[in-house]
C-alpha positions in Angstrom: 40.7 -62.8 82.3 44.5 -63.2 83.1 45.2 -60.3 80.7 42.5 -58.2 82.5 44.0 -59.1 85.9 47.5 -58.1 84.7 46.2 -54.8 83.3 44.4 -54.2 86.6 47.5 -54.9 88.6 49.6 -52.7 86.4 47.3 -49.7 87.0 47.9 -50.1 90.7 51.7 -49.9 90.5 51.8 -46.2 91.0 49.5 -46.1 94.0 50.4 -46.1 97.7 49.8 -49.2 99.9 46.4 -47.9 101.2 45.2 -47.0 97.7 46.3 -50.3 96.3 44.4 -52.2 99.0 41.2 -50.2 98.4 41.5 -50.7 94.6 42.1 -54.5 94.9 39.1 -54.7 97.2 37.0 -52.9 94.6 38.2 -55.3 91.8 37.3 -58.3 93.9 33.9 -56.8 94.7 33.3 -56.3 91.0 33.9 -60.0 90.3 30.9 -60.9 92.4 27.2 -60.7 91.5 25.1 -57.7 92.3 23.5 -59.4 95.4 26.9 -59.7 97.1 27.7 -56.1 96.3 24.4 -55.0 97.9 25.2 -57.0 101.0 28.6 -55.4 101.3 27.1 -51.9 100.9 24.6 -52.7 103.6 27.4 -53.8 106.0 29.4 -50.7 105.2 26.3 -48.5 105.8 25.6 -50.2 109.1 29.2 -49.7 110.3 29.1 -46.0 109.3 25.8 -45.4 111.1 27.1 -47.1 114.3 30.3 -45.0 114.1 28.3 -41.8 113.7 26.1 -42.6 116.8 29.3 -43.5 118.7 30.8 -40.1 118.1 27.5 -38.2 118.5 26.5 -39.6 121.9 29.5 -38.2 123.8 28.8 -34.8 122.4 25.2 -34.9 123.5 26.5 -36.0 127.0 28.6 -32.9 127.2 25.6 -30.6 127.6 26.0 -29.1 131.0 24.1 -27.1 133.6 24.9 -25.5 136.9 23.0 -24.3 139.9 24.3 -21.4 142.0 23.6 -18.9 144.7 25.4 -15.8 146.0 25.1 -12.4 147.5 26.8 -9.1 148.1 26.4 -5.4 148.0 24.0 -3.3 145.9 24.9 0.3 144.9 22.2 2.7 143.8 23.2 5.0 140.9 21.5 7.9 139.1 18.4 9.4 140.7 18.0 6.3 143.0 21.2 7.4 144.9 19.5 10.6 145.9 17.0 8.7 148.1 18.6 5.3 148.8 21.9 4.2 150.2 24.0 1.2 149.5 22.1 -2.1 150.3 22.5 -5.8 149.7 21.6 -8.4 147.1 21.0 -12.1 146.8 20.8 -14.3 143.7 19.9 -17.8 142.6 21.3 -19.1 139.2 20.5 -21.7 136.6 23.2 -21.8 133.9 22.8 -24.0 130.8 25.4 -24.5 128.1 27.6 -26.9 126.1 31.2 -27.5 127.0 32.6 -26.9 123.5 30.7 -23.6 122.9 31.6 -20.2 124.4 28.0 -19.1 124.7 25.3 -20.2 127.1 22.0 -19.2 128.7 21.6 -18.1 132.4 18.4 -17.6 134.3 18.6 -15.5 137.5 16.3 -14.7 140.4 17.5 -11.7 142.2 16.6 -9.8 145.4 17.9 -6.3 146.3 17.2 -4.1 149.3 18.2 -0.5 149.6 17.9 1.5 152.9 16.6 5.0 152.7 18.6 8.2 153.1 17.5 10.8 155.6 15.6 13.2 153.3 16.3 17.0 153.5 13.8 19.1 155.3 10.7 19.7 153.2 11.3 16.9 150.7 9.0 13.9 150.4 9.6 11.1 152.9 11.7 8.2 151.6 11.5 4.5 152.6 13.5 1.3 152.1 13.2 -0.1 148.6 13.2 -3.7 147.6 13.6 -5.0 144.1 12.9 -8.6 143.0 13.4 -9.8 139.4 13.3 -12.8 137.1 15.9 -12.5 134.4 17.1 -14.4 131.3 20.6 -13.7 130.0 23.0 -14.7 127.3 26.4 -15.5 128.7 29.6 -15.3 126.7 32.6 -17.1 128.2 36.2 -16.4 127.5 39.2 -18.8 127.8 41.3 -18.8 130.9 43.4 -20.9 133.2 42.8 -20.3 136.9 40.1 -17.7 136.2 37.6 -17.7 133.3 36.0 -14.3 132.6 32.6 -13.9 131.1 30.1 -11.3 130.0 26.4 -11.4 130.1 23.5 -9.4 128.9 19.7 -9.8 129.1 16.5 -8.6 130.7 13.3 -9.5 132.4 10.6 -8.5 134.7 11.4 -6.4 137.8 9.0 -5.9 140.8 9.7 -2.9 143.0 8.0 -1.9 146.3 8.6 0.7 149.0 8.9 -0.7 152.5 6.0 1.4 154.0 2.5 0.3 155.1 0.0 0.4 152.2 2.6 0.7 149.5 1.8 -1.1 146.2 4.3 -3.0 144.2 5.0 -2.2 140.6 6.0 -4.5 137.7 8.2 -3.1 135.0 10.6 -4.5 132.3 14.3 -3.7 132.4 17.6 -4.9 131.2 21.0 -5.8 132.7 24.6 -6.3 131.5 27.8 -7.1 133.3 31.1 -8.8 133.6 32.3 -11.6 135.9 34.8 -14.5 136.3 34.6 -18.0 137.6 37.3 -19.8 139.7 37.5 -23.6 140.0 37.2 -25.0 143.5 37.4 -28.7 143.1 33.9 -30.0 142.1 32.5 -26.5 142.6 33.2 -23.1 141.1 33.2 -19.6 142.7 32.0 -16.6 140.8 32.4 -12.9 141.2 30.4 -10.5 139.0 29.1 -6.9 138.8 26.1 -5.9 136.7 24.3 -2.7 135.7 20.5 -2.9 136.0 18.1 -0.4 134.5 14.3 -0.6 135.1 12.0 1.3 132.8 9.4 3.5 134.5 7.6 6.6 133.3 8.5 9.9 134.9 5.1 10.1 136.7 6.2 7.1 138.8 9.7 8.4 139.6 11.5 7.6 136.3 14.2 5.0 135.6 15.7 3.0 138.5 19.4 2.1 138.1 21.6 0.1 140.4 24.8 -2.0 140.4 25.0 -5.1 142.5 28.4 -6.7 143.2 28.0 -10.4 143.9 30.1 -13.4 145.1 28.7 -16.9 144.9 29.2 -20.6 144.2 28.1 -22.8 141.3 27.6 -26.5 141.7 
């Protein structure tokens, strides 16, 4: 046994301090019976599991969400600008994400109202137009200091209705995409964004509706 110990120690001479400590521990463990080895393995496994949970729980706690609201102007584009003038918009927001990831999900409820333009003589009468929608978007955030830019794209269900007696509302699917930025305001954050919306409609009902709202709001 002394010769075995000397040979074991001689093998450790070329190792660093940490390696020698680990190797000596393994030699001592090997001198015990299998029951003792199993107990040590169980202890090591328990410590590893506890350490894993300790590191995982803070990451789970970093899942974040934010509520927000805002408003601003709404600009008709394309054929819509022939009959409607610039109006206004309102929005409510639920944003969900993880602090370490640059991508998130945002759910929006939007309201837009466009006033009618005075139609030329002989053309069909126009009316105010309101657009309500429920949207789901992917949000891509970029790094920044005082301002953090982002891009978003998504779609949803749009409900449109002319503001005249007896008018019926219409439901159509559409998509939106845009750019924006957030600014820290203590525990809150301000955001400014502009998006392009396109609502799919067949030509018999007036064709595609397009508009661009410019929105300022707060996230909390």
